[in-house]
N, C-alpha and C positions, 0 to 999 in steps of 0.2 A: 446725907452732901454737909458738905457744911452752909450755914445762915448762910451766908457773903460770894454762897458762888451764886456767877452770874453765867448764860445761856452768849457763849463765844466763836466765831470761827474755827477750827484748829488748821493749820498750817501743816498742807501732804505737800513731797515731791512729788515728782513727774507720771515718777517710779512707783512711790506709792498707790498712787492713783488708778497705773495699771499693771499693778498685782491684785488691786482690790478689786478691779476691774473682772482682770481675771477668776479672781475668786467666782466673785457672780457670774460668770459667764457659765464657770464648770459646774455652781451649784446649779443652777438654773439649768442645765444640763440632768442633769442627774435628779432634778424634782421633778421635770413635770410626768412622766407615772402617777403620780402623787397629787392627785385634784383637791387634796383637801388643803393642801397643803398651797398657801400663795406664791407666786414665784418670789425671787430674793431678787434688791435693792441693795444697794451701800448700805445702809441706812440700816438694812435689815443683817446682811449680814456682819458688819464693825459691833450690832447690842451683840449679837449671838460670842463672837471672836472676845467683848467684854465679857461677858457672862461664863465662857469660859476659863479666860485667865483667874479666875474670881473662882474656880476649882481646884486650880492647876498646883501644886506644893511649892510654895517662895518659891526650894531655892530652885528649879525647872523656870519659874518666872526670870525669877533675874540674870539664868542664860541665856533667857529669849532679849529679854530688857540689852542684856551686853550684845550679842549680833545685833539685834535694831538699833542700836549705838552704829555699828559699823557698817551697815546701807545707808544710813541718813542721808 
């Protein structure tokens, strides 16, 4: 992270929040049998998505970014 980084609130659209909440709900249902993992929340899911994106091929990630621009 850059030294000039400051925490700030990132704005999500209502659709973004609905999608995120749906992901959290679906993952929560799938994780219930696994007692060792705590139930996911928005922050945990967003961190996981960031980690997943870091592992992706740059070209594939660029395609997802282009798709995200369409849905923003």
